[in-house]
Wavefront OBJ file of the C-alpha trace (Angstrom):
o trace
v 0.233 0.072 -0.229
v 1.413 3.524 -1.075
v -1.265 5.195 0.359
v -4.917 5.863 2.308
v -6.431 9.013 2.837
v -9.299 10.429 3.976
v -11.733 14.024 3.164
v -14.718 15.018 4.074
v -16.447 16.779 1.803
v -19.999 17.895 2.774
v -22.598 15.520 4.175
v -20.222 13.044 2.699
v -17.330 10.985 3.890
v -14.105 9.790 0.787
v -11.383 7.488 1.215
v -8.936 7.045 -1.802
v -6.285 3.967 -1.405
v -3.301 3.733 -3.755
v -1.357 0.301 -4.038
v 2.134 -0.530 -5.245
v 1.010 -1.686 -8.272
v -1.168 2.003 -8.550
v -5.103 0.484 -8.411
v -6.618 3.011 -7.319
v -9.850 2.616 -5.119
v -12.439 5.048 -4.140
v -14.702 5.095 -1.768
v -17.388 7.690 -0.329
v -20.522 6.937 2.037
v -22.180 9.258 4.669
v -21.395 7.215 7.271
v -17.782 7.579 8.560
v -18.377 4.071 9.395
v -20.029 2.315 6.870
v -16.832 3.652 4.844
v -14.430 2.804 7.215
v -15.852 -0.176 6.998
v -15.372 -1.015 3.640
v -12.430 0.355 3.348
v -11.544 -2.322 5.748
v -13.200 -4.685 3.118
v -10.602 -2.824 0.840
v -6.941 -3.625 2.232
v -8.122 -6.675 2.914
v -9.288 -7.803 -1.137
v -5.328 -6.037 -1.212
v -3.321 -8.206 0.642
v -4.812 -11.555 -0.176
l 1 2 3 4 5 6 7 8 9 10 11 12 13 14 15 16 17 18 19 20 21 22 23 24 25 26 27 28 29 30 31 32 33 34 35 36 37 38 39 40 41 42 43 44 45 46 47 48
């Protein structure tokens, strides 16, 4: 993993993951808890 960043844009939370292979995943959700769950799932997929 090269980077993981979070941003709040109005009522939504955004997360951007960039892997060392150059894969970029952007996620957004109105609930921070749900966004963190999505990010955790993406990280697990990258580690497999």
